[in-house]
C-alpha positions in Angstrom: -51.8 -9.4 1.6 -54.3 -7.5 3.7 -57.3 -8.1 5.9 -60.7 -6.5 5.8 -61.6 -3.8 3.4 -58.5 -1.6 3.9 -55.9 -1.6 1.2 -52.4 0.0 1.5 -51.3 2.5 -1.1 -49.0 0.9 -3.7 -45.8 2.8 -4.4 -42.9 2.3 -6.8 -40.9 0.8 -3.9 -43.5 -1.4 -2.1 -46.5 -0.3 -0.2 -47.2 2.8 1.9 -48.5 3.0 5.5 -51.5 0.9 6.3 -54.8 2.7 5.6 -57.8 2.2 8.0 -58.2 0.0 11.0 -55.0 -1.8 11.9 -55.0 -5.6 11.4 -54.6 -7.9 14.3 -51.9 -10.6 14.7 -48.5 -11.0 16.3 -46.9 -11.5 12.8 -47.4 -7.8 11.9 -44.7 -5.3 12.5 -46.1 -2.1 14.0 -43.4 0.1 12.5 -44.0 -1.2 9.0 -47.8 -0.7 9.4 -47.1 2.9 10.4 -44.4 3.8 7.8 -44.9 1.4 4.9 -43.1 -1.7 3.7 -40.4 -1.3 1.0 -38.8 -4.7 1.4 -38.4 -7.1 -1.5 -40.9 -9.6 -0.2 -44.0 -11.2 -1.8 -47.3 -9.7 -1.1 -48.2 -12.4 1.4 -45.5 -11.1 3.7 -46.2 -7.4 3.5 -46.1 -5.8 6.9 -44.9 -9.0 8.6 -41.9 -8.9 10.9 -38.8 -10.6 9.7 -39.0 -13.1 12.5 -42.6 -14.0 11.5 -41.6 -14.5 7.9 -38.7 -16.8 8.7 -40.9 -18.8 11.1 -43.5 -19.2 8.3 -40.9 -20.2 5.7 -39.6 -22.8 8.1 -42.9 -24.6 7.9 -42.5 -24.9 4.1 -38.8 -25.3 3.3 -37.8 -27.9 0.7 -35.5 -30.7 1.8 -32.6 -29.8 -0.4 -29.6 -27.9 0.8 -27.1 -25.7 -1.2 -23.4 -25.7 -0.5 -20.9 -23.3 -2.1 -17.1 -23.4 -2.0 -15.7 -20.0 -1.0 -11.9 -20.2 -1.2 -11.5 -17.0 -3.3 -14.3 -14.8 -2.0 -16.5 -15.6 -5.0 -18.9 -12.7 -5.8 -21.6 -15.1 -7.0 -22.3 -16.4 -3.6 -24.8 -13.6 -2.8 -26.8 -14.3 -6.0 -26.8 -18.0 -5.2 -28.2 -17.3 -1.7 -30.9 -15.2 -3.3 -31.9 -18.1 -5.6 -31.8 -20.5 -2.6 -34.3 -18.2 -0.9 -36.5 -18.0 -4.0 -36.6 -21.8 -4.3 -37.0 -22.2 -0.5 -33.9 -24.3 0.1 -33.5 -25.7 3.6 -30.1 -24.2 4.3 -27.1 -22.7 2.4 -23.7 -23.9 3.5 -20.7 -21.7 2.9 -17.5 -23.8 2.7 -14.1 -22.2 3.2 -13.8 -18.5 3.9 -16.4 -17.4 6.4 -16.8 -13.9 5.0 -18.7 -13.6 1.7 -20.1 -10.7 -0.4 -23.7 -10.3 0.6 -24.5 -7.6 -1.9 -25.9 -10.0 -4.5 -28.2 -11.6 -1.8 -30.3 -8.4 -1.7 -30.9 -9.0 2.0 -32.5 -12.4 1.3 -29.9 -14.0 3.7 -32.0 -12.6 6.5 -34.7 -15.0 5.6 -32.5 -18.0 4.6 -30.6 -20.3 7.0 -26.9 -20.0 6.3 -24.2 -22.2 7.9 -20.4 -21.9 7.6 -18.1 -24.9 7.3 -14.3 -24.3 7.4 -13.5 -27.3 5.1 -15.0 -29.8 2.8 -14.6 -32.4 5.5 -16.9 -30.4 7.8 -19.7 -30.2 5.2 -19.3 -33.9 4.4 -19.6 -34.7 8.2 -22.8 -32.6 8.2 -24.1 -34.4 5.1 -23.4 -37.9 6.5 -24.9 -37.0 9.9 -28.1 -35.9 8.2 -28.2 -38.7 5.6 -27.9 -36.2 2.8 -26.1 -37.4 -0.4 -23.9 -34.7 -2.0 -24.5 -33.8 -5.6 -21.6 -32.0 -7.2 -22.4 -29.6 -10.0 -19.5 -29.4 -12.5 -18.8 -30.3 -16.1 -16.1 -32.9 -15.4 -15.5 -36.3 -16.9 -18.1 -38.7 -15.6 -20.7 -36.1 -14.8 -24.3 -37.0 -15.6 -26.5 -34.7 -17.7 -28.9 -32.8 -15.5 -31.6 -33.0 -18.1 -31.9 -36.8 -17.8 -30.9 -37.2 -14.2 -33.2 -37.4 -11.2 -31.8 -35.4 -8.3 -32.3 -36.9 -4.9 -35.2 -35.4 -3.0 -33.1 -34.9 0.2 -29.6 -33.8 -0.7 -26.9 -31.2 -0.6 -26.3 -29.6 -4.0 -22.6 -28.5 -4.1 -21.3 -25.7 -6.3 -17.8 -24.5 -7.0 -16.3 -21.1 -7.7 -16.5 -19.1 -10.8 -13.6 -20.2 -13.0 -12.0 -23.1 -11.3 -15.2 -24.9 -10.5 -15.2 -27.5 -7.6 -12.1 -28.4 -5.8 -10.7 -31.9 -6.2 -11.6 -32.6 -2.6 -15.2 -31.6 -3.2 -15.5 -33.8 -6.3 -14.0 -36.8 -4.4 -16.4 -36.3 -1.5 -19.5 -36.1 -3.8 -21.9 -39.1 -4.2 -22.6 -38.1 -7.7 -21.6 -35.4 -10.2 -24.1 -33.6 -12.5 -23.5 -31.1 -15.4 -25.8 -28.8 -17.3 -25.7 -29.6 -21.0 -24.4 -26.6 -23.0 -24.4 -25.9 -26.7 -22.3 -22.9 -27.3 -18.6 -22.1 -27.3 -18.2 -21.2 -23.6 -16.8 -23.9 -21.4 -18.9 -23.1 -18.4 -22.0 -21.2 -17.2 -21.8 -18.4 -14.6 -21.9 -20.0 -11.2 -25.1 -18.2 -10.0 -26.9 -19.0 -13.2 -26.0 -22.6 -13.0 -27.2 -22.7 -9.4 -30.6 -21.3 -10.3 -31.0 -23.8 -13.1 -30.2 -26.8 -10.9 -32.5 -25.6 -8.1 -35.3 -25.1 -10.5 -34.7 -28.6 -11.9 -35.1 -29.9 -8.3 -38.4 -28.0 -8.0 -39.7 -29.4 -11.3 -38.9 -32.9 -10.1 -39.9 -32.8 -6.4 -41.6 -29.5 -5.7 -45.2 -28.4 -5.7 -46.0 -25.6 -8.1 -48.9 -24.4 -6.0 -48.4 -21.7 -3.3 -50.2 -21.6 0.0 
């Protein structure tokens, strides 16, 4: 997190102003060094500028994308974006309405590439143009169990809305459909919880569990 022998003072909200001789490097943000860093970032990125963090993440991103249908202004989208950042997805694709509730993202959308597609046809065109199979996540007839299915390394993982799930157009466009096996009385999982489970499954299959 720091260079040399100087250590910032830890606080309940992050770290305080830098103590001692200032570190060198264009990735450091002078204002954060002076005033402290209260952002929700890992220690490695303390005092780094937002632009420097994004640039560094871009050298490490995983080759899976996340797409979310947004026809009814689903409040789960922000949480899904936050999980996509946590698991270092390449890009999040918002399909349908352009505006989405960012509160659940906890400003992680600043560090995550987010694209908008007006329709399913648009995101399908993106997928085909980048040779990315579309993996629909929904518990519909014919879905494969996530626990025994190998997700493609390079793909778009497509999620529907809370309640109705994926649209018929989305399911028809998908190359495969996958569901999370459940054991209780509820018909479906919360959309953001399901997204986190599937992304972690991808990491367990294709990701490296060591951090730089």
